[in-house]
Backbone bond lengths (Angstrom), bond angles and torsions (degrees), N, CA, C in turn:
res aa  C-N    CA-C-N  psi(-1)  N-CA   C-N-CA  omega(-1)  CA-C   N-CA-C  phi
1 X - - - 1.449 - - 1.514 108.95 -
2 X 1.336 118.35 144.86 1.443 122.26 -176.97 1.511 109.61 -84.43
3 X 1.317 117.71 142.33 1.455 120.91 179.98 1.508 109.48 -123.39
4 X 1.326 117.15 160.84 1.448 121.72 177.97 1.505 109.22 -141.21
5 X 1.320 117.08 144.65 1.446 121.90 178.13 1.521 109.00 -84.14
6 X 1.350 117.65 156.39 1.456 120.54 179.81 1.520 111.58 -57.08
7 X 1.328 117.18 140.49 1.439 123.44 177.86 1.515 108.64 -125.17
8 X 1.347 115.65 163.39 1.451 119.30 176.29 1.515 109.26 -64.61
9 X 1.330 115.41 149.49 1.453 118.93 -179.15 1.519 109.46 -63.41
10 X 1.327 116.56 135.91 1.445 122.92 -177.87 1.521 109.91 -106.89
11 X 1.352 116.89 172.09 1.460 118.99 176.67 1.511 111.09 -57.86
12 X 1.340 115.15 165.09 1.462 120.48 -177.66 1.515 111.70 -47.84
13 X 1.316 114.71 132.98 1.446 120.24 171.98 1.501 115.14 83.49
14 X 1.341 119.77 -1.83 1.454 120.25 179.19 1.511 108.66 -62.38
15 X 1.312 117.25 128.27 1.449 119.60 -177.01 1.506 110.75 -97.04
16 X 1.323 115.93 168.76 1.448 122.28 179.46 1.509 107.28 -104.39
17 X 1.321 116.98 100.53 1.456 120.42 -178.37 1.515 109.42 -79.48
18 X 1.306 115.79 146.52 1.450 121.24 179.80 1.511 109.49 -132.78
19 X 1.344 118.02 139.38 1.454 120.47 179.42 1.507 110.75 -64.74
20 X 1.309 114.77 155.07 1.466 118.96 179.61 1.509 109.81 -67.09
21 X 1.318 114.85 142.44 1.452 120.19 174.57 1.508 109.70 -80.02
22 X 1.344 118.39 172.66 1.451 121.94 -179.83 1.512 111.29 -69.06
23 X 1.320 115.44 157.98 1.454 121.33 177.03 1.501 110.66 -74.09
24 X 1.336 117.24 -179.30 1.459 121.77 -178.79 1.512 111.48 -57.17
25 X 1.304 116.81 132.42 1.455 122.53 178.80 1.511 107.91 -163.87
26 X 1.339 116.01 173.65 1.461 118.97 176.42 1.518 109.78 -61.96
27 X 1.345 115.51 -39.39 1.469 119.22 179.47 1.524 110.52 -64.24
28 X 1.350 116.31 -41.66 1.467 119.41 179.59 1.515 110.99 -63.12
29 X 1.330 116.98 -41.86 1.461 119.99 179.79 1.517 110.83 -64.45
30 X 1.334 116.48 -35.37 1.466 119.72 177.36 1.516 110.60 -63.69
31 X 1.344 115.44 -41.20 1.464 118.73 178.79 1.525 110.73 -64.97
32 X 1.357 116.77 -39.85 1.459 119.49 179.38 1.521 110.68 -64.76
33 X 1.320 116.79 -37.33 1.464 119.39 177.22 1.515 110.12 -63.91
34 X 1.343 116.16 -38.99 1.461 120.28 178.60 1.521 110.70 -64.68
35 X 1.364 116.17 -41.32 1.467 119.21 178.30 1.520 111.19 -62.95
36 X 1.345 116.19 -40.69 1.460 118.76 179.41 1.520 110.86 -61.34
37 X 1.342 116.32 -37.94 1.458 120.38 178.87 1.522 110.64 -64.21
38 X 1.351 116.18 -44.19 1.462 121.18 -179.76 1.520 111.05 -61.60
39 X 1.343 117.50 -49.06 1.460 119.84 -177.26 1.520 112.06 -68.61
40 X 1.331 117.07 -35.90 1.464 119.06 178.40 1.516 110.52 -65.41
41 X 1.338 115.88 -41.59 1.461 119.47 178.53 1.516 110.58 -65.56
42 X 1.328 116.08 -41.30 1.461 119.58 179.95 1.516 111.31 -63.45
43 X 1.320 116.43 -41.24 1.464 119.65 -179.93 1.517 111.29 -62.14
44 X 1.318 116.62 -31.02 1.456 119.90 -179.82 1.502 112.76 -71.07
45 X 1.338 115.44 -14.87 1.466 118.83 -178.35 1.518 111.61 -119.17
46 X 1.318 117.61 27.64 1.457 121.48 -178.09 1.524 110.82 -53.71
47 X 1.323 114.67 138.15 1.455 120.05 -179.25 1.512 111.35 93.28
48 X 1.326 117.64 -12.24 1.452 120.69 179.63 1.512 111.22 -113.18
49 X 1.335 116.28 -39.82 1.457 119.02 177.31 1.507 108.51 -126.06
50 X 1.322 117.67 171.25 1.447 119.91 178.00 1.495 112.26 -156.78
51 X 1.332 115.07 169.14 1.446 122.36 173.87 1.508 105.94 -109.64
52 X 1.328 118.22 117.06 1.451 120.39 -174.48 1.510 110.94 -79.15
53 X 1.318 115.63 156.58 1.457 119.69 -178.87 1.510 110.77 -133.60
54 X 1.347 117.77 129.74 1.455 123.05 179.80 1.504 110.78 -96.66
55 X 1.319 116.19 142.69 1.450 119.81 176.89 1.515 109.99 -108.17
56 X 1.309 115.52 178.76 1.451 121.05 -178.88 1.509 111.47 -89.56
57 X 1.350 115.09 161.80 1.452 120.25 174.87 1.519 110.43 -62.48
58 X 1.310 117.59 -23.23 1.449 121.90 -177.31 1.498 113.78 -94.57
59 X 1.317 119.08 24.02 1.451 124.35 174.16 1.522 109.68 -39.10
60 X 1.320 117.96 127.08 1.457 119.34 -169.96 1.499 118.98 -96.76
61 X 1.334 122.45 -30.04 1.459 121.17 -176.12 1.501 110.75 -84.85
62 X 1.299 118.40 150.53 1.449 121.17 -179.17 1.504 110.93 -81.29
63 X 1.335 115.17 159.80 1.454 119.56 179.00 1.519 111.01 -71.38
64 X 1.334 116.22 -28.64 1.452 118.60 -176.64 1.520 111.04 -70.19
65 X 1.329 115.61 151.08 1.462 120.05 178.80 1.521 111.28 -62.18
66 X 1.329 118.22 -24.70 1.459 120.98 -178.83 1.507 111.69 -69.46
67 X 1.353 117.23 -25.79 1.453 120.75 178.09 1.516 113.31 88.51
68 X 1.324 120.68 8.01 1.452 121.19 177.28 1.509 109.75 -68.31
69 X 1.351 116.97 154.10 1.459 119.95 -179.48 1.514 110.96 -66.48
70 X 1.329 114.78 157.98 1.442 121.60 177.85 1.504 111.54 79.99
71 X 1.349 116.81 -178.06 1.453 120.97 177.30 1.501 109.30 -158.27
72 X 1.315 116.26 -169.51 1.450 121.04 -176.42 1.514 110.70 -75.18
73 X 1.323 116.69 -166.62 1.447 122.13 -178.48 1.513 111.04 -50.46
74 X 1.336 115.92 139.14 1.458 123.63 -179.32 1.520 112.46 63.74
75 X 1.317 116.73 23.94 1.464 119.21 -178.90 1.511 110.37 -68.41
76 X 1.327 116.09 160.34 1.452 121.27 177.77 1.516 109.29 -65.01
77 X 1.334 114.83 165.49 1.450 121.49 -176.56 1.523 111.32 -52.49
78 X 1.335 117.42 149.23 1.459 120.31 -178.55 1.516 111.06 -52.49
79 X 1.330 114.58 143.78 1.447 119.71 -177.01 1.496 111.19 83.50
80 X 1.296 118.42 -3.47 1.443 120.68 -174.60 1.519 114.07 -87.60
81 X 1.066 126.38 147.97 1.444 126.90 163.11 1.478 105.60 -111.74
82 X 13.998 115.10 -119.07 1.347 107.65 -132.61 1.300 104.46 138.16
83 X 1.450 110.36 -138.93 1.441 44.29 -170.56 1.492 111.94 149.27
84 X 1.289 113.72 130.81 1.450 117.45 176.01 1.496 108.07 -70.21
85 X 1.319 119.34 125.42 1.448 121.44 -175.18 1.509 111.90 -67.91
86 X 1.347 113.76 156.93 1.455 117.73 172.36 1.511 107.85 -67.88
87 X 1.300 116.36 136.57 1.450 119.19 179.21 1.505 109.81 -93.59
88 X 1.306 116.64 151.27 1.450 121.13 179.67 1.509 109.15 -116.00
89 X 1.318 115.93 153.43 1.459 120.20 179.84 1.511 108.95 -93.25
90 X 1.313 115.55 94.14 1.449 120.29 176.55 1.514 114.14 80.28
91 X 1.352 118.26 1.83 1.452 119.25 -179.33 1.518 109.36 -71.46
92 X 1.327 116.01 140.40 1.451 120.59 179.71 1.512 108.69 -140.61
93 X 1.322 116.44 132.91 1.458 119.79 179.71 1.510 108.55 -151.09
94 X 1.325 116.13 148.60 1.453 120.30 175.92 1.519 108.29 -75.34
95 X 1.348 119.11 161.06 1.458 120.65 176.46 1.518 112.33 -55.44
96 X 1.325 118.03 -38.69 1.460 121.05 179.75 1.515 111.07 -64.93
97 X 1.333 117.79 -43.63 1.458 120.91 178.74 1.521 111.05 -63.07
98 X 1.321 116.71 -42.02 1.456 120.31 179.37 1.521 110.73 -64.42
99 X 1.327 116.85 -44.37 1.462 120.44 178.83 1.512 110.89 -59.87
100 X 1.323 117.14 -45.92 1.456 121.19 -179.33 1.523 111.30 -63.03
101 X 1.336 116.99 -37.07 1.460 120.52 -179.91 1.525 110.93 -65.13
102 X 1.339 116.70 -41.71 1.453 120.27 179.04 1.519 110.82 -66.69
103 X 1.315 116.91 -45.07 1.455 120.95 -178.12 1.517 112.60 -66.41
104 X 1.335 117.45 -23.79 1.461 120.92 -177.20 1.518 112.11 -70.62
105 X 1.336 118.70 -24.39 1.452 120.00 179.96 1.523 109.51 -75.35
106 X 1.340 115.75 149.63 1.460 120.96 -167.89 1.523 113.09 -77.76
107 X 1.349 115.88 148.32 1.443 122.20 169.54 1.513 115.10 83.02
108 X 1.339 117.69 149.38 1.464 121.03 -179.77 1.520 113.65 -79.08
109 X 1.334 117.64 -27.95 1.462 121.50 -174.26 1.525 110.93 -123.61
110 X 1.316 116.26 139.77 1.457 121.41 174.87 1.523 107.49 -105.14
111 X 1.329 116.25 114.95 1.459 120.48 -176.08 1.509 114.52 -94.28
112 X 1.321 117.21 -17.48 1.461 120.81 177.95 1.511 108.14 -162.46
113 X 1.313 115.41 170.06 1.450 120.87 174.39 1.511 110.40 -93.40
114 X 1.324 117.44 -171.59 1.462 121.23 179.56 1.523 111.01 -64.74
115 X 1.318 115.73 144.69 1.463 121.33 -178.42 1.529 112.68 -90.89
116 X 1.319 117.52 0.36 1.462 120.75 -173.63 1.522 113.19 -101.06
117 X 1.332 117.74 16.07 1.465 121.49 175.54 1.526 108.08 -138.58
118 X 1.331 119.01 146.08 1.472 122.09 -174.82 1.525 113.18 -80.73
119 X 1.320 116.39 55.90 1.457 122.32 -176.39 1.521 110.30 -121.86
120 X 1.329 115.79 146.81 1.460 123.43 178.30 1.524 107.76 -138.70
121 X 1.336 117.89 142.60 1.464 121.51 176.40 1.524 109.74 -110.25
122 X 1.330 116.52 117.93 1.459 121.82 172.32 1.521 107.46 -91.85
123 X 1.335 116.81 116.06 1.461 120.84 -178.31 1.526 109.27 -110.26
124 X 1.319 115.42 137.45 1.463 121.57 -177.47 1.518 110.19 -118.00
125 X 1.336 115.89 130.30 1.455 121.69 171.95 1.521 106.66 -74.78
126 X 1.321 116.55 122.28 1.458 121.12 -166.64 1.503 115.19 -93.09
127 X 1.313 116.44 99.85 1.462 124.38 171.13 1.518 106.32 -166.21
128 X 1.323 116.74 177.80 1.450 119.04 175.25 1.517 113.93 106.76
129 X 1.323 115.12 -173.98 1.461 123.12 -175.41 1.526 110.04 -64.12
130 X 1.334 117.93 125.48 1.469 120.32 -177.94 1.521 114.27 -54.58
131 X 1.333 117.54 -36.97 1.464 120.25 -178.11 1.522 111.51 -60.16
132 X 1.321 117.21 -33.27 1.469 119.61 179.46 1.522 111.14 -71.72
133 X 1.315 116.13 -34.70 1.463 119.00 175.65 1.521 110.18 -64.33
134 X 1.322 116.81 -43.57 1.467 119.84 178.74 1.527 110.71 -62.31
135 X 1.333 116.39 -36.92 1.463 119.76 178.52 1.524 110.84 -65.56
136 X 1.328 116.79 -40.92 1.466 120.91 177.67 1.524 110.42 -61.50
137 X 1.319 116.86 -43.46 1.466 120.42 179.86 1.527 111.30 -63.38
138 X 1.318 116.96 -38.70 1.466 120.27 179.41 1.530 110.91 -68.05
139 X 1.319 116.94 -40.50 1.470 120.44 177.70 1.524 110.21 -63.60
140 X 1.313 116.50 -43.37 1.466 120.09 178.40 1.524 110.67 -60.60
141 X 1.338 116.51 -41.82 1.466 119.96 179.12 1.527 110.80 -61.83
142 X 1.328 115.94 -44.38 1.461 120.47 -177.62 1.521 112.28 -64.02
143 X 1.323 116.64 -27.80 1.465 121.26 -178.12 1.526 112.40 -103.12
144 X 1.323 117.05 8.12 1.459 121.65 -179.73 1.529 111.04 53.19
145 X 1.327 115.55 45.07 1.465 122.12 -178.72 1.521 109.64 -111.66
146 X 1.318 116.07 152.25 1.458 121.39 175.35 1.525 109.08 -122.92
147 X 1.315 115.38 138.65 1.455 123.52 -170.45 1.520 110.73 -121.33
148 X 1.330 115.41 172.17 1.461 121.69 173.20 1.522 108.41 -125.47
149 X 1.321 117.28 125.05 1.465 122.72 179.13 1.517 108.86 -113.29
150 X 1.333 116.25 121.67 1.463 122.12 173.47 1.524 106.92 -98.35
151 X 1.315 116.85 103.96 1.459 121.74 -170.22 1.523 112.36 -89.23
152 X 1.330 116.11 133.06 1.461 121.61 169.58 1.527 107.36 -69.84
153 X 1.330 117.04 131.97 1.458 121.00 -172.74 1.516 114.55 -57.62
154 X 1.327 117.19 -43.40 1.463 120.10 -179.98 1.525 111.08 -62.21
155 X 1.313 116.34 -40.07 1.467 121.13 178.02 1.524 110.42 -65.89
156 X 1.322 115.97 -42.46 1.461 119.77 -179.32 1.523 111.08 -67.13
157 X 1.323 116.94 -36.29 1.463 120.68 177.06 1.530 110.53 -62.48
158 X 1.326 116.42 -38.69 1.463 120.75 -179.91 1.527 112.62 -77.40
159 X 1.347 116.57 -20.20 1.466 121.06 -175.92 1.528 111.70 -134.34
160 X 1.326 118.10 56.76 1.470 119.31 -177.49 1.522 112.80 -61.68
161 X 1.339 116.30 -27.56 1.462 119.36 178.77 1.520 111.67 -63.99
162 X 1.337 116.45 -33.26 1.460 119.63 177.95 1.525 110.75 -68.84
163 X 1.328 116.27 -39.87 1.461 119.45 176.33 1.514 111.44 -59.49
164 X 1.326 115.95 -43.36 1.467 120.08 179.55 1.525 111.33 -67.32
165 X 1.337 116.58 -36.07 1.463 120.05 178.38 1.524 111.10 -67.33
166 X 1.321 116.74 -37.63 1.467 121.29 177.24 1.520 109.98 -60.02
167 X 1.318 116.00 -47.55 1.465 120.58 -179.52 1.522 111.61 -67.17
168 X 1.324 116.92 -42.40 1.463 120.89 -177.46 1.521 111.77 -62.06
169 X 1.325 116.70 -28.68 1.462 121.11 -179.94 1.525 112.57 -84.88
170 X 1.330 116.91 0.74 1.455 120.11 177.07 1.510 115.40 88.58
171 X 1.329 116.74 15.15 1.457 120.61 179.07 1.530 110.54 -90.92
172 X 1.336 115.98 166.24 1.462 121.97 174.10 1.530 109.50 -83.12
173 X 1.327 117.03 143.61 1.465 122.49 174.04 1.515 108.08 -129.87
174 X 1.331 116.45 119.53 1.453 120.61 -177.73 1.514 112.97 -127.84
175 X 1.297 115.60 178.92 1.461 125.79 -174.62 1.529 110.06 -94.66
176 X 1.334 116.47 123.65 1.469 121.73 176.80 1.526 110.55 -118.08
177 X 1.318 116.07 39.47 1.466 126.00 -177.97 1.525 111.02 73.94
178 X 1.311 115.40 172.22 1.459 120.88 -175.89 1.530 112.69 -80.26
179 X 1.345 117.40 -50.04 1.467 119.43 -172.34 1.519 113.68 -130.69
180 X 1.308 116.72 16.16 1.457 122.95 173.92 1.520 113.74 59.19
181 X 1.304 116.04 54.63 1.456 121.59 173.85 1.535 110.09 -83.13
182 X 1.338 116.23 163.06 1.465 121.45 174.09 1.528 107.18 -78.63
183 X 1.318 117.02 96.81 1.457 120.80 -166.82 1.522 114.68 -65.51
184 X 1.321 117.83 -25.27 1.467 119.36 177.93 1.530 112.07 -65.21
185 X 1.313 116.75 -19.86 1.462 120.67 -176.87 1.522 113.11 -102.28
186 X 1.321 117.40 5.36 1.459 120.99 -179.36 1.524 111.33 -92.78
187 X 1.322 115.39 152.96 1.461 120.15 171.87 1.520 108.76 -72.12
188 X 1.315 116.07 169.87 1.463 120.18 -179.99 1.528 111.02 -59.72
189 X 1.330 116.32 -42.67 1.468 118.98 -178.24 1.524 111.46 -69.81
190 X 1.338 116.93 -37.73 1.463 120.08 177.95 1.528 111.31 -65.76
191 X 1.331 115.62 -42.50 1.469 119.56 179.03 1.523 110.71 -63.40
192 X 1.324 115.96 -41.89 1.466 119.94 179.60 1.525 110.88 -61.98
193 X 1.338 116.62 -39.60 1.462 120.17 179.74 1.527 111.20 -66.29
194 X 1.331 117.14 -40.07 1.467 120.48 178.38 1.529 111.25 -60.64
195 X 1.330 115.80 -43.09 1.464 119.48 -178.76 1.526 110.69 -69.87
196 X 1.325 116.23 -47.87 1.468 119.34 -173.57 1.528 111.99 -67.77
197 X 1.334 117.92 -37.77 1.465 119.59 178.12 1.530 110.83 -68.58
198 X 1.325 116.02 -37.80 1.459 118.76 175.59 1.511 111.46 -64.34
199 X 1.334 116.33 -41.64 1.464 120.92 179.28 1.522 110.86 -62.40
200 X 1.324 116.30 -40.24 1.464 120.05 179.87 1.527 111.17 -63.83
201 X 1.335 116.75 -37.25 1.460 119.17 179.97 1.526 111.50 -70.91
202 X 1.337 116.74 -39.25 1.467 119.58 174.94 1.526 109.52 -60.44
203 X 1.331 116.03 -43.68 1.466 120.35 -179.72 1.526 111.45 -63.26
204 X 1.329 117.13 -33.76 1.464 120.28 179.28 1.522 111.55 -64.51
205 X 1.330 116.47 -27.49 1.464 121.11 -178.85 1.516 111.80 -91.52
206 X 1.326 116.91 -41.78 1.457 119.51 -171.96 1.520 115.17 -110.58
207 X 1.340 117.05 -7.12 1.455 119.61 177.19 1.504 114.21 96.68
208 X 1.323 117.81 -9.40 1.463 122.49 175.72 1.518 107.90 -157.26
209 X 1.325 116.50 165.83 1.463 120.51 179.27 1.516 112.17 -73.10
210 X 1.323 117.37 -12.89 1.457 120.68 178.32 1.513 113.29 77.17
211 X 1.325 114.75 -174.89 1.461 121.55 -174.73 1.519 114.08 -102.46
212 X 1.330 118.71 -12.77 1.461 120.53 -170.75 1.522 112.56 -116.46
213 X 1.335 115.48 134.28 1.464 122.14 177.46 1.522 109.22 -136.51
214 X 1.315 116.75 135.65 1.467 121.89 176.38 1.518 109.27 -127.52
215 X 1.330 118.03 109.10 1.462 120.02 177.11 1.520 110.67 -68.36
216 X 1.310 116.08 153.67 1.460 121.17 -174.86 1.520 112.19 -95.19
217 X 1.340 114.95 147.96 1.452 121.72 169.83 1.505 116.76 75.94
218 X 1.320 119.05 21.02 1.461 120.30 178.29 1.519 110.06 -155.84
219 X 1.343 117.55 139.47 1.458 119.82 179.67 1.516 113.52 -76.23
220 X 1.318 116.77 -20.28 1.459 120.55 -178.61 1.520 109.81 -139.94
221 X 1.311 115.80 162.95 1.461 120.04 -179.12 1.521 111.43 -82.08
222 X 1.318 115.06 166.09 1.460 123.32 173.90 1.523 107.07 -127.64
223 X 1.335 118.25 167.06 1.465 118.86 176.68 1.531 112.99 -55.53
224 X 1.334 117.54 -39.21 1.467 120.36 179.68 1.525 110.58 -65.74
225 X 1.326 116.72 -43.75 1.469 120.36 179.29 1.518 110.65 -63.81
226 X 1.329 116.80 -43.92 1.466 119.46 -178.84 1.522 111.42 -64.79
227 X 1.331 116.53 -38.06 1.465 119.24 178.17 1.525 110.27 -65.65
228 X 1.339 116.67 -41.37 1.465 120.18 178.24 1.521 110.78 -63.35
229 X 1.323 116.28 -41.69 1.465 120.13 179.42 1.522 111.20 -62.72
230 X 1.311 116.41 -40.98 1.471 119.91 -177.69 1.523 111.91 -64.47
231 X 1.330 117.28 -30.14 1.467 118.33 179.77 1.528 111.56 -64.51
232 X 1.332 116.88 -23.45 1.465 120.78 176.54 1.523 111.71 -102.43
233 X 1.322 117.06 8.47 1.452 121.27 174.70 1.510 115.85 95.67
234 X 1.331 118.54 -0.04 1.464 121.00 -179.05 1.527 109.95 -88.29
235 X 1.328 116.85 122.84 1.456 120.61 -169.62 1.526 115.20 -102.99
236 X 1.318 118.58 -22.04 1.464 121.55 -177.48 1.527 110.04 -128.70
237 X 1.317 115.27 170.40 1.459 120.51 -177.72 1.526 109.68 -127.00
238 X 1.318 117.53 119.25 1.461 121.15 -179.13 1.519 109.85 -97.79
239 X 1.317 116.60 122.61 1.456 122.00 176.28 1.525 108.18 -102.01
240 X 1.320 119.02 -141.77 1.462 122.13 178.21 1.508 108.89 -161.51
241 X 1.318 116.36 164.88 1.459 120.54 179.70 1.524 113.05 -121.37
242 X 1.334 117.92 3.24 1.466 121.82 176.80 1.525 108.84 -133.46
243 X 1.343 115.96 124.22 1.462 120.85 -179.39 1.525 109.19 -136.20
244 X 1.322 119.33 100.66 1.466 121.26 178.95 1.522 113.84 -79.09
245 X 1.316 116.90 2.67 1.465 122.91 179.41 1.537 111.75 55.05
246 X 1.313 114.56 45.45 1.463 119.33 -179.67 1.516 112.67 -66.78
247 X 1.330 117.34 -22.24 1.466 121.42 179.84 1.521 111.89 -66.37
248 X 1.340 117.81 -15.86 1.461 121.84 176.58 1.528 111.76 -87.62
249 X 1.326 116.33 1.31 1.465 122.42 178.76 1.533 113.21 53.72
250 X 1.342 117.19 56.63 1.467 120.25 179.55 1.525 113.52 -78.57
251 X 1.327 117.28 -5.92 1.456 121.93 -177.06 1.513 111.13 105.76
252 X 1.325 115.72 153.00 1.461 120.81 -175.01 1.518 112.52 -60.15
253 X 1.327 117.21 -40.85 1.463 120.61 -178.12 1.519 111.30 -61.27
254 X 1.337 116.76 -42.16 1.462 120.49 179.87 1.520 111.18 -68.13
255 X 1.327 117.27 -41.69 1.465 120.11 179.00 1.525 109.97 -60.51
256 X 1.318 116.36 -45.06 1.468 120.50 -179.95 1.523 111.57 -64.48
257 X 1.331 117.37 -49.68 1.466 119.95 -175.42 1.520 111.84 -67.28
258 X 1.320 117.82 -38.78 1.465 120.57 178.84 1.521 111.08 -65.06
259 X 1.314 115.79 -41.48 1.463 119.45 179.88 1.515 110.76 -64.12
260 X 1.321 117.08 -49.65 1.459 120.48 -176.03 1.524 112.36 -70.07
261 X 1.338 117.36 -24.80 1.463 120.18 177.81 1.522 111.78 -71.64
262 X 1.320 116.85 -28.32 1.465 120.38 -174.08 1.520 114.32 -104.60
263 X 1.314 117.94 -22.84 1.464 120.50 -171.61 1.521 111.57 -73.01
264 X 1.321 116.16 148.71 1.461 123.30 173.60 1.514 107.98 -155.41
265 X 1.302 116.44 175.99 1.459 120.19 -179.19 1.520 110.01 -53.44
266 X 1.322 116.33 132.40 1.456 121.96 179.07 1.508 115.12 89.57
267 X 1.326 118.21 -6.12 1.463 120.62 -176.53 1.525 112.23 -66.07
268 X 1.328 114.45 147.01 1.461 123.12 168.52 1.525 105.99 -114.04
269 X 1.328 116.75 119.78 1.463 122.63 -173.15 1.524 110.01 -104.46
270 X 1.325 116.60 136.31 1.463 122.30 178.04 1.523 110.02 -97.30
271 X 1.338 116.25 119.86 1.459 122.80 177.83 1.532 108.97 -135.79
272 X 1.328 116.88 174.76 1.463 120.66 -174.55 1.520 111.34 -138.12
273 X 1.327 115.95 134.43 1.463 121.00 -176.94 1.523 113.37 -70.06
274 X 1.319 117.94 -28.43 1.454 120.65 -168.55 1.511 116.06 -86.44
275 X 1.336 118.74 15.45 1.462 120.26 -173.95 1.521 111.38 -123.48
276 X 1.330 115.71 127.13 1.464 121.51 -175.75 1.524 111.54 -60.46
277 X 1.340 116.60 -40.31 1.456 120.01 -179.81 1.514 112.74 -62.64
278 X 1.316 116.60 -32.76 1.462 120.82 178.32 1.520 110.64 -67.66
279 X 1.327 115.71 -44.47 1.468 119.97 178.28 1.525 110.06 -60.88
280 X 1.334 116.37 -44.39 1.463 120.42 -178.98 1.524 112.23 -66.58
281 X 1.329 117.04 -29.73 1.465 121.39 -178.47 1.520 112.79 -79.97
282 X 1.329 117.41 -22.27 1.464 120.42 -170.44 1.530 114.03 -60.12
283 X 1.332 120.99 -43.88 1.469 118.41 178.67 1.523 112.75 -57.88
284 X 1.330 117.24 -42.05 1.460 120.58 178.83 1.512 112.61 -66.64
285 X 1.331 116.59 -37.40 1.464 120.07 177.58 1.519 110.17 -63.10
286 X 1.324 116.67 -47.37 1.462 120.38 -178.41 1.523 111.44 -66.08
287 X 1.334 117.07 -38.95 1.467 119.88 177.01 1.525 110.56 -65.43
288 X 1.335 116.46 -39.71 1.460 120.22 178.62 1.515 112.51 -64.96
289 X 1.316 116.69 -39.80 1.464 120.07 176.76 1.523 110.20 -62.31
290 X 1.318 116.02 -46.20 1.466 120.06 -178.46 1.532 110.97 -61.61
291 X 1.331 117.30 -38.67 1.465 120.30 -178.96 1.525 111.77 -64.95
292 X 1.315 116.64 -21.84 1.466 121.61 178.22 1.525 112.26 -96.83
293 X 1.306 115.74 3.76 1.457 119.26 -179.13 1.508 113.65 78.73
294 X 1.345 117.30 19.28 1.458 121.95 179.59 1.527 109.58 -102.01
295 X 1.320 116.37 144.42 1.462 121.96 -177.28 1.521 109.82 -119.60
296 X 1.343 116.50 133.23 1.466 121.81 178.97 1.520 109.68 -82.72
297 X 1.338 116.26 120.04 1.460 122.36 -177.84 1.523 109.42 -130.66
298 X 1.326 116.67 170.13 1.459 120.71 175.74 1.522 110.25 -71.35
299 X 1.322 116.02 161.81 1.461 120.46 175.38 1.523 110.41 -58.11
300 X 1.328 116.42 -40.03 1.461 119.72 179.35 1.519 111.28 -57.97
301 X 1.337 116.73 -44.35 1.468 119.09 -179.88 1.521 111.17 -71.14
302 X 1.318 117.69 -37.83 1.461 120.95 179.15 1.520 111.53 -57.65
303 X 1.331 116.02 -39.56 1.464 120.57 -175.51 1.521 113.30 -92.22
304 X 1.320 117.51 -3.24 1.464 120.44 -176.78 1.524 111.68 -73.55
C-alpha cells in the first residue's frame, strides 16, 4: 500500500498524490500477503483498534444534517465535509496483536491501495440530503459496487437509518468526526472530542466504532490528529490519490471525466454524498471503471 508523509494544508480539494507501486512480482505478492494478515487481525479486534483515514482540505459535505455547505465555528474549509470491517475466514487475534499488526505497516497515511490488483475504492464523505444517499446506494446496487462512507457524527445521529442501510448493503461505514471541524486548527483536547464523539455515534449504529476514521478538513494527518485518533483506537490515516473536486459542484460530466482521467488500479477516490452532480456522475464512473476491468470495492477489501 502507498503511504504519504504529512503535508501542509492545501487549498480546497487538493489531493494527496502517491507514486505508483511496483507491478506484480514475488515481492508484491509478499506485501499483499502481509496486508491480508494485517486486515484479518484488525477485523478480529473490531471495536478496539482501527485504521484511521484522512480526508482532503476540500471535504465537500457540510457537518449539519441538512447538508448545506460550510459549518459552525472552526469549520473545515468551504466545500468541505468506514466502515464495515473486512471479515476473515477463521482468523483470530487479540486486540494487542491486531494493534501491533496495524502499527507495523509503514507511514502515518495510506494514500492508495496496492497497484497489482484491478480494484478501486470510491470513498464518500458522509453528510447531505438523505435522498441523495439513498440514490447513491441504489446506483451502487445496480452496478454491483461496494463503497466506503465516512459519516459525520451529527449527520449519522440524525439519519441512523441511512447508516444501517449502508451496512446492510455491504458497504463500509466509518467515522468522519462529530461535527466536521477543521482539525488542523483544533487543540489536542478538541480534536480528541471530535474523534471520540464521532466514534460513539458510529458505534451506536453498527455496534462498534469500526476500523476506519477520516479526519475533517485536511488532506493528511498531523501528530495531534493521530494522537486523537489513537485515543479512539484508530491507528492509521487513509488519504486518497484521486480528487475530482465534486464539492465545488462542477457538474456531473466534469466529476465523471476527472475521476476516470486520474483513476487506476489501487486508487482511493474522494467523493461526497451531498452533491447532486456526484450522484448523477456515479453511473458513468462505475461503467467507466468496469470498461477498464476495474472493480469498485470497500477500503477494507482494497487493503486486504
